[in-house]
C-alpha positions in Angstrom: 0.0 0.0 0.0 2.8 2.4 0.8 4.2 2.3 -2.7 0.7 2.9 -4.2 0.3 5.9 -1.9 3.7 7.2 -2.9 2.9 7.0 -6.6 -0.4 8.8 -6.2 1.1 11.5 -4.1 3.9 12.1 -6.6 1.8 11.9 -9.7 -1.2 13.9 -8.6 0.7 16.4 -6.4 -1.7 16.4 -3.5 -4.9 16.4 -5.5 -5.9 13.0 -4.3 -5.9 11.4 -0.8 -5.0 7.8 -0.4 -6.3 6.1 2.8 -5.9 2.5 3.9 -8.5 0.9 6.2 -8.0 -2.6 7.6 -11.5 -3.8 8.0 -10.3 -6.9 9.9 -9.5 -4.6 12.8 -12.5 -4.3 15.1 -12.4 -0.5 15.4 -12.3 -0.1 11.6 -15.0 -2.7 11.1 -17.3 -0.8 13.5 -16.6 2.5 11.7 -17.4 0.9 8.3 -20.3 -1.3 9.2 -22.5 -0.2 6.3 -19.7 -0.9 3.9 -19.1 -4.4 5.3 -22.8 -5.2 4.9 -22.6 -4.3 1.3 -19.4 -6.4 0.9 -21.2 -9.4 2.4 -24.4 -8.8 0.4 -22.5 -8.8 -2.9 -19.8 -11.2 -1.8 -17.1 -8.8 -2.8 -13.5 -9.9 -2.5 -10.9 -7.8 -0.6 -9.1 -5.5 -1.1 -11.6 -2.9 -2.0 -11.0 0.5 -3.7 -13.5 3.2 -3.2 -13.5 6.7 -4.7 -15.6 9.3 -3.0 -17.2 6.6 -0.9 -18.3 4.4 -3.8 -16.7 1.0 -4.3 -15.3 0.9 -7.8 -12.9 -2.1 -7.6 -12.9 -5.3 -5.6 -10.2 -8.0 -5.5 -7.3 -5.8 -6.4 -5.6 -2.6 -5.5 -2.6 -2.2 -7.7 -1.7 1.3 -8.9 -2.3 0.4 -12.6 -5.8 -0.7 -11.7 -6.7 2.3 -9.7 -5.1 5.1 -11.8 -7.8 5.1 -14.6 -10.5 5.3 -11.9 -8.8 8.3 -10.3 -8.3 10.0 -13.7 -11.9 9.5 -14.5 -13.0 11.0 -11.1 -10.7 14.0 -11.5 -11.9 14.5 -15.1 -15.5 14.5 -14.0 -14.6 17.3 -11.5 -12.8 19.2 -14.1 -9.4 18.5 -12.5 -7.7 16.3 -15.1 -4.2 15.3 -14.2 -1.6 17.4 -15.9 0.8 15.5 -18.2 4.0 14.2 -16.7 
């Protein structure tokens, strides 16, 4: 997770925030009870990736999988990533 966070921070220069939540920890599970109910209902595999609170990816969390989703979200907000 640390390397993914590093790449996003470097590439998007603070315009995205990457958070990691371990839902196996009781305090995290309690805080995200609604999310866990959705995971159980749809039998989603971990890890999960959510953008703006919406689960967009289940079963993987590699940078190359997440980047297009982040680009799409930023573009929808009119904040397209500047070319590197």
